[in-house]
C-alpha positions in Angstrom: -19.8 11.3 -30.3 -17.0 9.9 -28.3 -17.6 6.6 -26.6 -16.6 6.8 -22.9 -14.3 4.0 -21.9 -13.7 2.6 -18.5 -11.1 0.4 -17.2 -11.7 -3.2 -16.3 -11.2 -2.3 -12.6 -13.9 0.4 -12.7 -16.3 -2.0 -14.4 -15.7 -4.8 -11.8 -16.0 -2.2 -9.0 -19.3 -1.1 -10.4 -20.5 -4.6 -10.7 -20.2 -5.4 -7.0 -23.5 -5.3 -5.2 -23.9 -2.7 -2.5 -24.2 -5.3 0.3 -20.9 -7.0 -0.8 -18.9 -3.7 -0.7 -17.9 -4.4 3.0 -16.7 -7.8 1.9 -14.6 -6.3 -0.9 -13.2 -3.6 1.5 -12.4 -6.3 4.0 -10.6 -8.4 1.4 -8.6 -5.5 0.0 -7.6 -4.4 3.5 -6.4 -7.8 4.3 -4.2 -7.9 1.1 -2.8 -4.5 1.9 -2.0 -5.5 5.5 -0.4 -8.7 4.5 1.7 -6.9 1.8 2.8 -4.3 4.4 3.8 -7.0 6.8 5.9 -8.6 4.0 7.6 -5.3 3.3 8.4 -4.8 6.9 9.9 -8.2 7.2 12.0 -7.5 4.0 13.2 -4.2 5.6 14.4 -6.0 8.7 16.1 -8.7 6.7 18.0 -6.2 4.5 18.9 -3.3 6.8 20.5 -3.1 10.3 18.2 -2.6 13.2 18.4 1.2 13.5 17.8 1.8 9.8 15.1 -0.9 9.7 13.3 0.8 12.6 13.5 4.2 10.8 12.2 2.8 7.5 9.3 0.9 9.3 8.4 4.1 11.0 8.5 6.0 7.7 6.3 3.3 6.0 3.6 3.5 8.8 3.7 7.3 8.7 3.4 7.3 4.9 0.3 5.2 5.1 -1.1 7.3 7.8 -0.4 10.6 6.0 -1.3 9.1 2.6 2.0 10.3 1.2 4.3 7.6 -0.4 7.1 10.1 -1.0 8.0 10.1 2.7 8.9 6.4 2.6 10.7 6.7 -0.8 12.9 9.5 0.5 13.9 7.3 3.4 14.8 4.4 1.2 16.9 6.7 -1.1 18.7 8.2 1.9 19.8 4.7 3.1 20.4 3.2 -0.4 23.2 5.7 -1.2 
């Protein structure tokens, strides 16, 4: 018999009581939003205005479309 293993994050996620799931979701969302804001600020600090606007648009569209490759392609395009 193989023992099934789970990651620590899965274990922690399973330990959260049902009524606290909304709190966990809110907390994770706040962290994600703050991280995205920091990335946007870094983009505007390191690229000119036109490129920064394009990368910001790509970041938002990547999140909306759940496809990180859209943003990665844009960064590679302007990095060269």
